[in-house]
Backbone as a ProteinNet text record, in pm:
[ID]
protein_1_A
[PRIMARY]
MSTAEGPVFTARPDVVGHRGFGKGLVGGLAENTLESISAAVAAGVDWVELDATRTADGQLVVHHNPATDAGAFLVEGQAHDLRGAGIPLLTDAFDAVPLGTGLDLDVKPVLEDALGSPEQGTAGLLVPLLRREVRRRRLLVTSFDASALLWLGEQVPGLRLGLLTWLDFPLRIAVPMAAHLGFSVVGLHYRSFAANPIEPGPVHRSAARNVEVAHEAGLEVLAWCPAAHEVADLVAAGVDAVCVNDVPRLLPIVRALAGTRPGPARPRPA
[TERTIARY]
521.4	404	343.1	218.2	185.4	185.3	212	231.5	147.7	86.6	-21.9	-206.9	-217.3	-350.2	-452.3	-581.4	-697.9	-771.7	-860.8	-911.6	-858.8	-839.7	-822	-909.5	-1067.9	-1144.4	-1275.7	-1289.6	-1340.4	-1501.5	-1567	-1704.4	-1761.9	-1919.1	-1998.4	-2091.6	-2005.7	-1845.6	-1806.4	-1691.2	-1594.8	-1568.9	-1652.7	-1639.1	-1510.4	-1418.6	-1347.9	-1349.4	-1285.3	-1308.5	-1163.1	-1237.8	-1196.4	-1073.9	-950.1	-898.5	-948	-939.2	-993.2	-1168.8	-1219.1	-1334.8	-1450.1	-1342.7	-1435.3	-1334.8	-1352.8	-1274.5	-1330.1	-1225.7	-1258.2	-1283.2	-1388.6	-1423.5	-1546.4	-1520.1	-1681.5	-1677.8	-1735.9	-1815.6	-1719.3	-1676.7	-1560.2	-1448.3	-1384.4	-1210.9	-1217.5	-1118.8	-976.7	-990	-969.9	-931.1	-733.1	-729.2	-563.3	-526	-596.9	-563.6	-563.3	-489.5	-521.4	-631.4	-675.7	-828.1	-928.6	-924.4	-1019.3	-940.2	-860.9	-805.6	-915.4	-881.4	-953	-1055.6	-1144.4	-1301.2	-1341.7	-1265.9	-1319.1	-1337.1	-1193.3	-1206.9	-1298.7	-1314.2	-1472.3	-1582.4	-1601.5	-1742.5	-1714	-1653	-1606	-1633.6	-1565.1	-1518.5	-1416.5	-1424.4	-1333.4	-1233.7	-1203	-1050.7	-1050.3	-938.2	-873.5	-769.6	-824.6	-745.1	-707.9	-522.2	-458.8	-365.6	-349.1	-262.7	-106.3	-15.1	91.7	206.2	296	356.6	514.4	588	747.4	737	866	912.3	1013.3	1125	1189.1	1331	1312	1346	1367.1	1309.9	1282.1	1233.7	1092.1	1018.3	887.2	827.7	664.9	547.1	450.4	353.1	189.9	121.7	-9.2	-91.4	-81.3	-184.2	-184.1	-339.4	-359.3	-282.5	-315.6	-264.8	-89.5	-67	140.9	126.3	77.7	75.9	-7.8	-7.8	-67.7	-201.9	-277.6	-394.4	-360.3	-182.9	-164.1	-59.8	-40.3	55.7	168.3	186.1	319	344	463.1	465.4	531.3	450.3	497.6	652.7	709.3	838.7	969.1	883.2	1009.8	998.1	935.7	894.5	965.1	965.2	1073.4	920.1	932.9	787.9	772.3	891.9	880	773.1	792.8	695.4	559.2	570.6	396.9	341.7	467	392.2	327	387.9	337.2	200.6	205.9	96.1	-54.2	-24	-165.3	-116.7	-28	35.5	95.2	28.9	70.6	214.7	284.9	367.7	338.1	367.4	268.6	314	433.5	457.9	317.4	297.9	211.2	64.4	27.1	-94.6	-85.4	10.7	-7.4	-23.6	43.2	27.2	-119.7	-201.5	-384.8	-426.8	-398	-514.6	-495.2	-576.7	-541.8	-534.7	-462.7	-443.4	-565.8	-662.9	-788.6	-868.6	-824.2	-881.6	-825.2	-806.3	-769.7	-679.5	-583.7	-502	-484.8	-554.6	-542.4	-437.3	-361.3	-230.5	-210.5	-271.5	-300.1	-133.7	-45.5	86.4	64.9	109.6	108.1	268.4	284.1	403	443.4	562.6	555.5	661.1	591.3	671.3	815.4	845.3	1027.1	1086.6	983.3	1019.6	1074.9	1032.8	1063.3	1209.6	1252.2	1408.1	1559.6	1470.6	1572.4	1510.4	1557.7	1509.8	1413.7	1346.8	1237	1313.1	1398	1453.5	1503.6	1492.8	1504.6	1379.8	1277.2	1161.5	1077.2	921.1	819.6	827.3	823.5	839.6	940	1048.6	1135.3	1148.2	1108.9	1135.2	982	911.2	806.8	833.3	931.3	1004.5	1054.6	1081.5	1081.6	1001.6	909.8	769.1	685.6	671.3	593.4	641.7	748.7	793.7	811.3	777.4	765.2	592.6	525.7	370.8	291.2	394.5	290.3	297.7	349.2	373.9	307.6	198.6	158.8	-16.4	-46.8	-166.1	-210.9	-374.2	-412.7	-407.5	-322.1	-244.8	-301.3	-299.7	-323.6	-269.5	-164	-126.4	-162.8	-247.8	-298	-219	-219.9	-189.2	-235	-270.2	-254.6	-124.2	-77.8	116.7	107.1	104.2	131.6	275	366.6	491.1	545.1	485.4	514.7	482	347.1	328.3	432.3	439.7	486.6	631.2	648.5	804.4	822.8	754.8	675.5	681.6	600.2	553.5	676	801.6	908	1015.4	984.4	1048.5	1022.6	860.6	833	713.1	766.4	689.7	548.6	467	318.8	247.5	264.3	205.6	80.1	22.5	-103.5	-168.7	-156.6	-169.2	-274	-301.9	-457.2	-430.9	-453	-447	-593.6	-552.4	-626.1	-660	-767.3	-819.2	-892.8	-878.4	-902.7	-1067.4	-1106.2	-1287	-1295.9	-1426.5	-1504.1	-1346.8	-1304.2	-1179.2	-1258.5	-1227.8	-1306.2	-1333.6	-1410.3	-1389	-1330.8	-1343	-1327.8	-1159.7	-1120.5	-964.3	-917	-946.8	-904.7	-869.5	-992.1	-963.3	-894.1	-907.9	-763.4	-614.8	-627.9	-496.3	-438.3	-553.5	-523.9	-476.9	-545.8	-522.6	-433.2	-391.4	-285.9	-112.6	-109.1	-34.7	21.4	-135.1	-111.3	-147.4	-213.5	-270.7	-356.8	-389.5	-535.8	-622.1	-627.5	-721.8	-775	-821.4	-859.8	-976.3	-927.8	-1030.3	-1076.8	-1228.9	-1251.8	-1334.7	-1307.8	-1467.8	-1609.9	-1673.2	-1827.5	-1868.6	-1812.4	-1958.6	-1840.9	-1739.5	-1702.1	-1814.4	-1908.3	-1965.7	-2065.1	-2148.4	-2218.5	-2185.2	-2249.4	-2237.9	-2198.8	-2092.5	-2035.4	-2035	-1961.5	-1967.9	-1792.8	-1771	-1627.7	-1672.8	-1764.4	-1827.3	-1983	-2054	-2203.1	-2311	-2248.1	-2352.3	-2313.4	-2354.9	-2365.5	-2254.8	-2163.9	-2040.9	-2042.7	-2112.1	-2079.2	-2269.2	-2269.7	-2353.3	-2459.1	-2371.9	-2441.7	-2333.2	-2360.5	-2228.7	-2199	-2290.3	-2270.2	-2210.7	-2196.4	-2101.6	-1951.5	-1968.7	-1809.5	-1744.7	-1798.6	-1746.7	-1758	-1838.7	-1797.6	-1706.8	-1649.5	-1514.4	-1445.8	-1460.2	-1312.1	-1276.4	-1385.6	-1381.2	-1330.5	-1352.5	-1296.9	-1129.3	-1131.8	-1020.3	-885.5	-953.6	-854.9	-864.3	-951.6	-948.3	-1079	-1003.7	-1150.9	-1163.4	-1271.2	-1329.8	-1357.3	-1272.5	-1311.3	-1373.9	-1479.6	-1518	-1514.2	-1478.3	-1479.2	-1534.5	-1600.7	-1654.1	-1744.4	-1881.4	-2018.3	-2105.1	-2194.7	-2291.5	-2393.5	-2431.4	-2567.7	-2678.4	-2696.2	-2778.4	-2702.7	-2643.1	-2553	-2494.1	-2486.8	-2431.4	-2515.9	-2655.5	-2711.5	-2687.6	-2671.5	-2632.2	-2480.7	-2414.1	-2239.8	-2231.5	-2346.8	-2381	-2430	-2534	-2614.9	-2511.4	-2409.3	-2327.9	-2220.9	-2175.1	-2102.9	-2009.1	-1970.8	-1806.3	-1785.6	-1669.2	-1601.4	-1522.3	-1569.2	-1529.5	-1613.1	-1623.2	-1669	-1591	-1566.6	-1461.6	-1552.2	-1543.1	-1640.1	-1613.7	-1658	-1631.4	-1692.9	-1827.3	-1851.1	-1868.7	-1797.4	-1800.2	-2000.4	-2011.3	-2128.6	-2247.6	-2241.5	-2329.2	-2374.6	-2260.2	-2264.8	-2215.3	-2160.3	-2153.5	-2272.8	-2333.8	-2473.7	-2578.8	-2570.6	-2619.6	-2561.7	-2396.2	-2350.4	-2410.8	-2395.7	-2391.3	-2536.7	-2666.7	-2766.7	-2802	-2768.9	-2778.5	-2726.7	-2599.7	-2543.5	-2581.6	-2676.2	-2766.4	-2879.1	-2921.8	-3020.5	-2988.3	-2836.7	-2752	-2779.1	-2783.3	-2795.8	-2667.3	-2666.3	-2542.6	-2455.3	-2398	-2359.7	-2272.4	-2253.6	-2185.3	-2072	-1963.2	-1798.9	-1798.7	-1763.1	-1730.2	-1674	-1668.8	-1578.7	-1466.8	-1362.5	-1197.9	-1268.6	-1287.1	-1278.5	-1198.1
-1522.3	-1499.5	-1600.6	-1656.3	-1794.2	-1799.8	-1848.4	-1848.6	-1911.7	-2014.1	-2119.8	-2052.3	-2085.8	-2021.3	-2066.5	-2063.6	-2107.1	-2069.2	-2147.4	-2107.8	-2196.8	-2161.9	-2288.3	-2395.7	-2313.3	-2360.6	-2418.4	-2522.2	-2567.7	-2561.8	-2578.6	-2642.4	-2486.7	-2479.9	-2384.1	-2392.6	-2405.8	-2405.5	-2520.9	-2500.2	-2632.3	-2718.8	-2795.8	-2838.2	-2882.3	-2843.1	-2845	-2935.5	-3048.9	-3091.1	-3082.8	-2991.4	-2908.8	-3028.8	-3012.8	-3139.5	-3271.8	-3287.6	-3401.4	-3460.1	-3504.1	-3582.4	-3426.4	-3365	-3267.6	-3226.1	-3121.4	-3110.6	-3188.3	-3195.2	-3286.1	-3449.5	-3483	-3646.1	-3633.4	-3701.6	-3686.1	-3822.1	-3895.8	-4043.5	-4126.3	-4091.2	-4155.9	-4149.6	-4079.4	-4019.7	-3930.9	-3885	-3779.1	-3715.3	-3559	-3531.2	-3494.9	-3455.1	-3460.4	-3583.3	-3726.4	-3863.4	-3916.1	-4002.8	-4077.4	-4098.2	-4207.3	-4246.7	-4098.9	-3991.3	-3873.4	-3852.3	-3845	-3816.4	-3893.8	-4041.6	-4144.8	-4114.2	-4067.8	-4073.9	-3958.8	-3847.9	-3713.3	-3761.4	-3771.8	-3852.7	-3876.2	-4055	-4158.2	-4076.4	-3971	-3921.1	-3841.3	-3790.7	-3720.3	-3535.1	-3490.7	-3354.6	-3362	-3219	-3178.1	-3131.9	-3076.9	-3068.8	-3131	-3119.6	-3184.7	-3087.9	-3028.3	-2936.8	-2999.6	-2986.7	-3035.6	-2930.4	-2944.4	-2844.4	-2926.8	-2808.8	-2835.8	-2791.1	-2892.7	-2787.4	-2892.4	-2845.5	-2930.5	-2951.1	-3040.2	-3136.3	-3091.9	-3133.3	-3062.4	-3131.2	-3296.8	-3308.9	-3293.5	-3165.8	-3147.3	-3185.9	-3263.4	-3326.8	-3261.7	-3254.5	-3209	-3313.9	-3212.5	-3336.1	-3287.1	-3350.3	-3273.5	-3287.8	-3130.3	-3129.3	-3009.9	-2965.9	-2823.2	-2739.8	-2754.4	-2730.6	-2744	-2628.2	-2634.2	-2763.4	-2799.8	-2933.2	-3044.1	-3155.2	-3245.6	-3222.8	-3341.1	-3366.5	-3388.4	-3431.6	-3445.5	-3322.5	-3218.7	-3133.3	-3117.6	-3193.6	-3160.2	-3118.1	-3016.6	-2954	-3010.4	-2966.5	-3074.6	-3045.8	-2903.6	-2896.2	-2868.8	-2958.4	-2990.3	-3164.1	-3230.1	-3343	-3428.3	-3548.8	-3644.7	-3693.3	-3667.1	-3720.8	-3839.7	-3989	-4090.2	-4120.4	-4034.5	-4064	-4014.8	-3924.6	-3859.7	-3921.3	-3996.2	-4091.1	-4187.8	-4268.7	-4352.7	-4304.2	-4205	-4102.4	-4068.5	-4140.7	-4090	-3974.7	-3915	-3776.2	-3848.9	-3810.2	-3859.1	-3745.7	-3833.8	-3749.6	-3689.1	-3569.7	-3492.2	-3568.4	-3631.3	-3689.1	-3778.2	-3839.4	-4029	-3949.5	-3810.2	-3747.4	-3735.3	-3663.5	-3645.3	-3738.9	-3879.7	-4037.5	-4043.7	-4014.9	-4081	-3954.8	-3851.3	-3767.3	-3790	-3865.8	-3922.9	-3775.1	-3849.2	-3686.1	-3608.6	-3702.7	-3617.7	-3509.3	-3520	-3459.4	-3375.2	-3221	-3088.2	-3122.4	-3047.6	-3039.9	-2895.4	-2877	-2719.8	-2790.2	-2677.7	-2728.2	-2611.9	-2612.6	-2446.7	-2453.5	-2401.9	-2369.7	-2296.2	-2415.3	-2368.2	-2297.5	-2195.6	-2134.1	-2212.6	-2214.6	-2255	-2106.2	-2097.4	-1928.7	-1926.5	-2053.3	-2062.7	-2018.1	-1987.6	-1969	-1813.9	-1774.2	-1590.8	-1591.9	-1686.5	-1704.7	-1736.8	-1747.3	-1782.7	-1711.1	-1737.3	-1713	-1808.8	-1810.7	-1875.1	-2022.9	-2004.3	-2133.3	-2242	-2192.8	-2260.6	-2281	-2248.6	-2277.2	-2353.9	-2374.1	-2431.2	-2457	-2323.3	-2309.8	-2343.5	-2327.3	-2391.1	-2549.5	-2625	-2770.3	-2789.5	-2724.7	-2774.6	-2742.8	-2667.6	-2621.5	-2759.6	-2837.7	-2959.6	-3037.5	-3032.1	-3079.8	-3029.4	-2948.6	-2851.1	-2839.7	-2845	-2808.6	-2950.1	-3093.7	-3183.2	-3181.2	-3163.5	-3180.9	-3060.7	-2940.5	-2869.9	-2905.5	-3006.4	-2999.6	-3139.2	-3205.4	-3296.5	-3301.7	-3249.9	-3212.2	-3050.6	-3062.7	-2879.7	-2886	-2794.7	-2763.7	-2634.8	-2585.1	-2472.8	-2451	-2340.2	-2327.1	-2196.3	-2220.9	-2127.8	-2103.2	-1971.7	-1909.2	-1824.7	-1775.4	-1671.1	-1582.2	-1635.6	-1607	-1545	-1401.4	-1385.3	-1355.1	-1359.1	-1351.3	-1465.6	-1578.5	-1729.7	-1776.2	-1716.9	-1674.7	-1632.6	-1522.6	-1467.3	-1521.4	-1565.1	-1627.8	-1764.5	-1868.6	-1979.8	-1883	-1868.6	-1795.7	-1772	-1747.7	-1677.3	-1815.2	-1930	-2019.5	-2119.2	-2146.6	-2239.3	-2163.9	-2146.4	-2084.2	-2218.6	-2115.8	-2153.8	-2208.6	-2167	-2233.8	-2136.8	-2180.3	-2115.8	-2060	-1976	-1903.3	-1843.8	-1890.3	-1814.7	-1780.5	-1611.8	-1551.3	-1620.9	-1644.3	-1689.3	-1560.1	-1523.4	-1411.3	-1517.4	-1397.9	-1458.6	-1472.1	-1490.4	-1471.9	-1371.2	-1324.1	-1216.3	-1136.6	-1131.3	-1048.4	-947.4	-810.1	-770.8	-732.6	-803.2	-836.1	-684.7	-591.6	-469.7	-441.3	-516.1	-546.2	-656.5	-777	-863.5	-871.6	-860	-848.9	-736.5	-607.8	-538.1	-609.7	-648.7	-697.8	-824.4	-916.6	-1028.8	-997.5	-886.5	-868.5	-778.1	-682.1	-672.7	-703.3	-793.2	-911.8	-985.3	-989.5	-1064.6	-1266.6	-1277.7	-1418.9	-1460.3	-1634.8	-1606.4	-1605.7	-1627.7	-1705	-1602	-1550.5	-1513.8	-1627.2	-1671.5	-1767.4	-1672.9	-1630.7	-1575.3	-1645.4	-1619	-1704.6	-1644	-1722.3	-1722.7	-1603.4	-1574.1	-1471.9	-1331	-1311	-1186.4	-1135.9	-1235.2	-1186.7	-1105.9	-1095.6	-1022.6	-950.5	-876.2	-794.2	-949.5	-885.1	-1017.3	-936.8	-1012.9	-962.1	-891.3	-859	-752.7	-641.1	-658.3	-527.6	-548.7	-513.6	-577.8	-486.2	-361.7	-288.7	-327.5	-240.6	-297.5	-290.1	-402.3	-397.4	-339.7	-403.1	-417	-434.8	-366.2	-322.4	-516.4	-576.5	-713.8	-801.2	-926.5	-1032.6	-1061.6	-1064.3	-1092.5	-921.1	-839.1	-723.3	-742	-787.5	-820.4	-925.6	-1035.4	-1144.8	-1108.7	-1024.9	-919	-863.7	-746.1	-703.5	-766.8	-863.8	-990.1	-1036.3	-1086.3	-1138.1	-1031.4	-920.5	-769	-782.3	-828.8	-783.3	-887.2	-1025.7	-1141.1	-1203.9	-1200.2	-1336.2	-1412.3	-1571	-1658.6	-1622.1	-1662.6	-1667.6	-1780.9	-1794.4	-1956.7	-1910.1	-1948.2	-1921.6	-2056.9	-2051.5	-2095.1	-2073.9	-2157.4	-2272.1	-2313.8	-2281.5	-2198.2	-2366.4	-2299.5	-2411.4	-2433.6	-2561.8	-2572.7	-2472.5	-2399.1	-2298	-2175.9	-2166.8	-2041	-2058.7	-2186.7	-2252.9	-2168.5	-2169	-2075.3	-1922.2	-1851.5	-1752.3	-1754.1	-1805.4	-1784.5	-1863.8	-1945.5	-1986.6	-1888.3	-1790.3	-1718.1	-1640.3	-1571.4	-1473.9	-1502.2	-1615.8	-1661.8	-1709.3	-1738.9	-1768.3	-1937.6	-1911.4	-2046	-2144.7	-2159.8	-2286.2	-2232	-2348.2	-2350	-2521.6	-2441.1	-2524.4	-2566.7	-2711.6	-2740.7	-2830.8	-2823.7	-2884.8	-3014.4	-3048.1	-3217.1	-3282.7	-3276.2	-3356.7	-3412.6	-3526.4	-3627.3	-3533.7	-3424.3	-3378.6	-3255	-3162	-3042.3	-3032.9	-3203.7	-3179.9	-3220	-3232.2	-3263.4	-3189.2	-3104.5	-2965.8	-2818.5	-2847.8	-2734.5	-2805.9	-2918.8	-2959.7	-2920.6	-2975	-2926.9	-2826.2	-2685.5	-2550	-2526.2	-2605.2	-2529.9	-2541	-2651	-2662.8	-2605.3	-2455.3	-2393.1	-2269.1	-2272.3	-2102.2	-2097.5	-1917.1	-1895.6	-1924.7	-1925.9	-1901.6	-2007.3	-2080.8	-2200.6	-2209.4	-2376.9	-2423.7	-2451.5	-2429.8	-2463	-2630.2	-2724.9	-2886	-2914.9	-3031.4	-3034.7	-3130.2	-3160.3	-3245	-3406.2	-3484.5	-3609.3	-3663.8
-4214.9	-4256.4	-4350.4	-4321.6	-4396.2	-4516.7	-4587	-4756.5	-4786.4	-4735.2	-4771.3	-4863.7	-4942.8	-4998.2	-5005.3	-4996.9	-4972.4	-4841.8	-4789.8	-4649.4	-4601.7	-4455.9	-4320.9	-4291.8	-4298.3	-4280.1	-4393.3	-4416.6	-4572.7	-4550	-4447.4	-4422.2	-4379.4	-4354.8	-4282.5	-4193.9	-4027.7	-4022.8	-3999.7	-3993.1	-3950.5	-3767.6	-3793.8	-3585.8	-3542	-3476.8	-3409.7	-3246	-3227.8	-3084.4	-3043.2	-2940.4	-2799.7	-2706.8	-2721.5	-2676.5	-2688.9	-2842.2	-2845.5	-2850.1	-2813.3	-2756.6	-2718.9	-2609.2	-2531.5	-2437.2	-2359.2	-2211.2	-2094.2	-2038.9	-1943	-1950.7	-1881.7	-1920.3	-2002.9	-2120.7	-2205.5	-2282.4	-2247.8	-2263.7	-2213.5	-2119.1	-2041.4	-2098.6	-2151.1	-2234.3	-2181.9	-2086.7	-2076.8	-2196.1	-2130.8	-2260.3	-2296.2	-2395.1	-2454.2	-2440.3	-2469.5	-2413.5	-2623.5	-2638.6	-2768.8	-2769.1	-2691.9	-2694.1	-2721.7	-2669.2	-2669.5	-2835.8	-2851.1	-3033.7	-3110.9	-3064.6	-3189	-3210.1	-3086.9	-3009.6	-3108.9	-3132.9	-3224.7	-3302.9	-3415.2	-3534.4	-3568.9	-3484.4	-3543	-3537.1	-3498.6	-3438.1	-3590.4	-3656.6	-3783.2	-3755.7	-3697.3	-3635.2	-3770.9	-3772	-3922.9	-3872.5	-3735.2	-3700.6	-3538.7	-3494.7	-3379.1	-3298.5	-3195.3	-3102.6	-2973.9	-2960.3	-2891.2	-2834	-2720.6	-2625.8	-2613.9	-2675.3	-2679.4	-2513.8	-2451.7	-2397.2	-2361.9	-2284.1	-2318.6	-2205.4	-2134	-2036.4	-1980.2	-1881.3	-1855.4	-1904.6	-1992	-2090.2	-2249.9	-2271.4	-2363.1	-2451.7	-2406.1	-2492.7	-2491.8	-2586.8	-2641.4	-2596.1	-2508.3	-2428.9	-2470.8	-2466.9	-2496.5	-2387.4	-2262.9	-2179.9	-2202.8	-2096.6	-2128	-1975.8	-1875.4	-1792	-1741.4	-1652	-1628	-1584.1	-1472.3	-1388.4	-1419.3	-1339.3	-1384	-1247.5	-1276.8	-1150.8	-1056.7	-1015.4	-875.6	-852.8	-917.3	-863.6	-900.6	-1011.9	-1093	-1197.3	-1165.9	-1305.7	-1434.3	-1502.7	-1646.2	-1667.6	-1660.9	-1696.8	-1603.6	-1512.8	-1421.3	-1433.9	-1526.6	-1520.8	-1668.4	-1651.6	-1808.1	-1853.1	-1985.8	-2070.4	-2038.7	-2047.2	-2018.6	-1881.9	-1734	-1643.3	-1691.3	-1769.7	-1787.3	-1874.6	-1961.1	-2091.2	-1991.2	-1895.5	-1806.1	-1769	-1724.8	-1654.2	-1730.3	-1869	-1959.1	-2020.5	-1991.4	-2074.8	-2200.7	-2349.3	-2437.1	-2478	-2608.4	-2622.5	-2726.8	-2797.9	-2895.1	-3044.2	-3098	-3189.8	-3182.4	-3094.3	-3055	-3132.6	-3030.4	-3094	-3230.1	-3280.1	-3417.3	-3498.4	-3466.2	-3557.6	-3538.2	-3418.6	-3422.1	-3480.4	-3542.4	-3607.8	-3796.6	-3842.3	-3980.6	-4028	-4186.7	-4296	-4291.7	-4325	-4373.2	-4257.4	-4120.4	-4032.7	-3983.5	-4026.5	-3955.2	-3826.8	-3795	-3617.2	-3652.7	-3530	-3455.8	-3302.1	-3310	-3218.6	-3167.8	-2994.7	-2943	-2837.3	-2885.2	-2814.4	-2660	-2580.7	-2406.4	-2362.7	-2425.1	-2319	-2166.2	-2124.1	-2008.4	-1943.7	-1774	-1790.3	-1759.4	-1780.9	-1816.4	-1943	-2045.8	-2153.2	-2157.4	-2049.6	-2065	-2026.3	-2009.2	-1946.8	-2090.7	-2169	-2281.6	-2448.6	-2490.4	-2643.7	-2726.3	-2792.7	-2852	-2877.3	-2961.1	-2995.9	-2880.6	-2733.9	-2628.1	-2517	-2604.6	-2525.6	-2630.1	-2572.2	-2633.8	-2779.9	-2805.5	-2960.4	-3053.8	-2999.2	-3048.8	-3094.8	-2928.4	-2960.2	-3084.4	-3145.9	-3182.7	-3351.9	-3421.4	-3503.3	-3576.1	-3585.7	-3661.1	-3697.8	-3593.6	-3635.6	-3702.5	-3693.4	-3760.1	-3890.9	-3959.6	-4046.2	-4164.2	-4040.2	-4125	-4138	-4052.5	-4068.3	-4214.6	-4207.2	-4272.3	-4399.4	-4454.6	-4623.9	-4615.4	-4498.5	-4514.8	-4462.2	-4411.9	-4321.9	-4320.5	-4322.3	-4292.3	-4124.5	-4130	-3978.4	-3973.1	-3849.3	-3769.9	-3638.4	-3609	-3494.1	-3389.6	-3248.6	-3224.2	-3108.9	-3042.8	-2928.5	-2844.6	-2734.6	-2672.6	-2692.4	-2712	-2736.8	-2854.3	-2880.5	-3040.6	-3057.6	-2968.9	-3011.2	-3022.7	-2995.2	-3031.5	-3167.8	-3156.3	-3347.5	-3414.1	-3430.2	-3497.4	-3540.6	-3410.8	-3438.2	-3519.8	-3506.6	-3528.2	-3695.7	-3722	-3883	-3961.6	-3828.8	-3944.5	-3946.6	-3860.4	-3862.9	-3977.3	-3975.2	-4051.4	-4156.6	-4372	-4407.9	-4461.5	-4480.6	-4517.6	-4411	-4247.8	-4144.1	-4177.5	-4113.3	-4085.3	-3902.7	-3897.1	-3762.3	-3667.4	-3567.3	-3532.7	-3352.2	-3415.9	-3267.7	-3134.6	-3038.1	-2938.7	-2863.7	-2780.6	-2746.6	-2596.7	-2495.4	-2359.8	-2326.6	-2234.4	-2191.5	-2197.1	-2278.9	-2284.7	-2360.2	-2401.1	-2466.8	-2579	-2566.6	-2669.5	-2813.8	-2901.4	-3050.2	-3132.5	-3073.7	-3110.8	-3075.5	-3026.8	-3019.6	-3054.2	-3064.6	-3073.6	-3225.7	-3298.9	-3455.8	-3515.1	-3465.3	-3552.6	-3512.5	-3443.4	-3367.5	-3445.9	-3451.9	-3549.7	-3646.1	-3720.1	-3852.6	-3883	-3817.7	-3846.9	-3780.6	-3736.5	-3712.4	-3790.8	-3917.6	-4044.6	-3976.8	-3904.2	-3919.7	-3935.9	-4025.5	-4040.4	-3980.8	-3849	-3798.1	-3609.5	-3611.9	-3477.9	-3404.1	-3282.6	-3205.8	-3096.7	-3060.2	-3010.9	-2888	-2760.7	-2661.4	-2692.2	-2688.3	-2716.8	-2702.3	-2565.5	-2483.9	-2546	-2611.7	-2713	-2806.5	-2829	-2926.9	-2881.1	-2737.8	-2718	-2597.1	-2504.4	-2387.6	-2282.4	-2221.9	-2142.2	-1986.7	-1929.9	-1761.3	-1747.2	-1850.6	-1832.3	-1929.6	-2037.1	-2098.4	-2117.5	-1998	-1988.7	-2092.8	-2143.2	-2188.7	-2367.3	-2459.9	-2580.9	-2658.1	-2688.4	-2773.8	-2884.5	-2956.2	-3087.5	-3155.8	-3295.5	-3369.2	-3389.3	-3365.2	-3404.2	-3427.7	-3372.1	-3375.5	-3528.8	-3633.8	-3750.9	-3858.1	-3736.5	-3847.3	-3796.5	-3713.8	-3671.2	-3706.4	-3740.4	-3826.1	-3950.9	-4005.7	-4169.3	-4133.1	-4051.4	-4059	-4060.3	-3971.5	-3951.4	-4100.3	-4177.9	-4318.3	-4400.6	-4379	-4468.3	-4476	-4354.9	-4291.8	-4322.2	-4391.7	-4428.9	-4319.4	-4213	-4150.4	-4109.8	-4064.7	-4060.1	-3923.9	-3857.8	-3714.9	-3608.1	-3557.3	-3470.6	-3343.9	-3342.3	-3190.1	-3072.9	-3027.2	-2877.1	-2741.4	-2655.4	-2669.1	-2602.7	-2644.4	-2661.5	-2572.2	-2494.3	-2478.4	-2622.3	-2583.2	-2718	-2717.7	-2649.9	-2640.7	-2749.7	-2717.9	-2766.7	-2922.6	-2954.7	-3092.2	-3219.4	-3235.3	-3326	-3360.2	-3242.2	-3298.3	-3325.6	-3299.1	-3399.7	-3516.9	-3574	-3720.3	-3793.4	-3730.6	-3803.2	-3825.4	-3702	-3741.2	-3855.9	-3915.3	-3949.8	-3952.5	-3833.8	-3800.6	-3858	-3875.3	-3978.3	-3953.7	-3769.4	-3731.2	-3584.3	-3520.4	-3415.9	-3286.2	-3192.6	-3122.3	-2970.5	-3011.6	-2926.1	-2786.4	-2661	-2539.4	-2540.5	-2599.4	-2595.7	-2758.8	-2779.1	-2987.6	-2951.2	-2857.8	-2893	-2882.8	-2818.2	-2825.9	-2863.1	-2935	-3020.3	-3173.7	-3189.2	-3321.4	-3439.2	-3403.3	-3460.1	-3467.9	-3364.9	-3347.3	-3428.4	-3447.6	-3559.5	-3698.2	-3724.1	-3857.3	-3908.5	-3832.1	-3793.2	-3856.9	-3763	-3804.9	-3928	-3961.8	-4075.3	-4193.8	-4215.7	-4300.2	-4251.1	-4256.9	-4253.6	-4247.2	-4280.9	-4252.8	-4444	-4454	-4589.2	-4678.6	-4793.9	-4841.9	-4902.8	-4964	-5063.9	-4916.2	-4890	-4820.4	-4868.7	-4812.1	-4888.7	-4856.4	-4941.5	-4937	-4813.3	-4745.8	-4674.4	-4739.9	-4717.7	-4755.9	-4750.4	-4834.6	-4796.2	-4729.9
[MASK]
++++++++++++++++++++++++++++++++++++++++++++++++++++++++++++++++++++++++++++++++++++++++++++++++++++++++++++++++++++++++++++++++++++++++++++++++++++++++++++++++++++++++++++++++++++++++++++++++++++++++++++++++++++++++++++++++++++++++++++++++++++++++++++++++++++++++++++++

């Protein structure tokens, strides 16, 4: 597990640009591209979130879904061909994020990772890059795959890890699980903080109480990906970071709300 000290997130709350400038096409820029990353950094986000997956030739690229828009599976493709189609290498994406901006790397395993050891899959390919980068930048590795996180934590001393949970996943399960697995962050879909389609009745005493318990358990709380009208409740509840789908629209909203929240603000890094 991580041996790093101090908080992962340093503002109240940090703003994380989802897939760069935002999910899908935001401001004319496609998600998970170098242009989208640069736009998010220029806008002033605290962190950029990127997706990492692997190709047939053992390279890591930045893409969310297992297949391209044309239906070609990345794990069956060549990195050079994918790069020519606008899917960047992960190393190029890292170079596009300045050291003053945090980098949240979402590990996207492929189905074929089940056929071998972690060393032979997506997680194994990440280790050399993570060992280099963890020493020189604010780095958080997140995933829905707890086994990949646990293995990476063993391989990369000091790596900060965050467990992601799926749409509407109950906080009463997510928070204890992340705490007992020894992670630094629990990443929760915004609808997990209230009654939702999966659990339509009362799901907790209050959103703030859930965040309070997570903090008492040693976790920082990342909420993903609320619409504009849902941000205020999350900020009021005390989440440590908000991952946003539309940076130009939501970044100023979160910043304004953070300025009205009680309690001392944590300084943002220069």
